[in-house]
C-alpha positions, -999 to +999 in steps of 0.1 A: +444+530-030+457+529+002+434+533+033+440+553+064+447+523+089+426+512+118+456+497+138+434+483+166+411+462+142+443+451+122+464+440+150+434+423+171+429+402+139+464+389+132+477+386+168+499+354+166+502+355+129+524+388+131+550+368+149+551+341+123+569+364+097+599+366+121+606+328+119+616+330+082+653+319+081+666+351+065+645+373+089+661+356+121+697+372+116+683+406+106+661+404+138+691+397+159+710+427+147+677+451+153+675+436+189+712+441+196+705+479+185+676+485+210+695+465+238+728+483+237+709+512+253+703+492+285+728+500+308+736+495+346+717+525+354+683+514+335+657+511+362+624+515+342+617+505+304+586+508+285+578+490+252+552+508+230+533+489+206+545+456+224+525+435+200+533+397+209+563+405+230+594+404+208+611+431+225+598+423+260+612+388+256+645+405+248+643+427+281+636+398+301+665+378+285+688+404+297+691+390+332+691+426+347+671+438+376+649+465+360+610+470+359+594+464+325+561+482+313+542+478+278+513+492+260+495+482+226+465+495+210+451+458+206+434+442+236+447+408+221+482+417+219+480+430+256+463+395+264+492+377+249+519+397+267+502+398+300+508+359+300+545+364+299+542+381+333+539+346+346+574+338+333+591+372+338+589+387+371+605+421+358+574+425+338+554+449+361+522+459+338+509+459+302+479+480+292+459+487+263+464+523+249+461+540+216+491+563+221+483+583+188+452+598+207+462+591+244+487+600+270+514+571+284+492+556+311+519+554+335+526+584+359+565+575+362+595+584+341+612+557+323+649+553+316+644+539+281+612+538+261+613+513+227+587+519+200+598+495+174+577+492+138+548+511+152+555+548+143+548+538+105+510+532+112+504+567+126+502+601+108+511+621+139+543+600+148+562+633+155+534+640+185+540+604+196+578+610+199+572+642+219+548+622+243+574+594+248+602+619+254+582+639+277+580+604+298+620+600+300+638+607+329+668+631+322+692+616+300+666+591+293+665+573+256+637+565+232+646+540+204+621+541+176+619+530+140+602+543+109+604+531+073+629+549+051+613+573+023+644+565+001+647+528+004+648+501-021+619+484-004+597+514-014+606+514-053+596+479-052+563+491-037+541+478-065+555+440-061+546+445-023+511+454-030+505+424-049+521+400-026+514+415+009+478+422+019+489+443+047+501+473+021+461+480+018+472+502+049+490+534+045+527+535+056+543+567+070+579+570+062+607+595+070+643+599+059+676+603+076+676+642+070+640+645+082+647+627+111+677+646+121+656+681+114+626+668+135+650+659+164+670+690+164+639+714+162+626+694+193+660+699+210+665+661+210+701+645+210+703+619+182+726+592+198+727+568+170+708+562+134+713+528+117+695+502+095+699+468+089+685+454+057+679+469+023+664+439+003+627+444-005+603+426+021+587+402-004+619+381-010+621+376+026+584+362+026+600+332+006+631+327+026+622+292+040+647+275+016+683+275+032+702+281+001+678+313-009+683+325+026+719+324+024+717+341-010+696+370+007+720+375+033+750+375+011+733+403-010+723+422+021+761+423+031+771+432-003+748+462-001+757+473+030+794+472+020+786+491-011+763+517+003+768+518+043+742+509+065+719+539+062+715+545+026+686+527+007+679+508+042+642+496+046+638+506+084+656+532+101+665+527+137+669+559+158+681+565+194+672+599+205+683+613+244+663+635+262+685+666+271 
């Protein structure tokens, strides 16, 4: 039976191992699509950005690679992850500060407003993700954007949950999910403007775990394109990507 997660313990234990899953051949094109979604909300008016649940720094690296003059901040629940990301400050002068923070229980530890806040693949570990979204919106400047993700309750990946439990140890932790309909309702109730909702993959995760082979990776990506053609981006997608604007 799934147990309530202890994210700090989990992420302190995995640290660099988490980054390894994104080196799988079939995951790399999906990662690029996901990052393109996040980065499209960086504009010439963006002055301060915050990455929540920064992990080993995937999103921070993309921010640094934009070559634009804006300040970058980050928070993560795990001390080890913050330690890893703080080393990036030596290579990217845009990174101003990275701090340890359990955003599910604490407030954002910066007394400034941000033009953009990203929270990628971290809401799913928090039962109170709606309250976290409220906290993040509260730290946005007027017209600021929060980009976040949450697993789709109506995904093929969830239907393949039994196989995931067998093959993926991290499924010992409960994952919180939502749906397109629920997200729209939550944002409407909170008076947030939904700018965009999308998803980039539908095939269950465990297929990607074996995607080191070039032929197998190509087959997975072909299947993804076919499924997107048949059902569109959102339907049956694994992870929903949402951008909301503070009115």
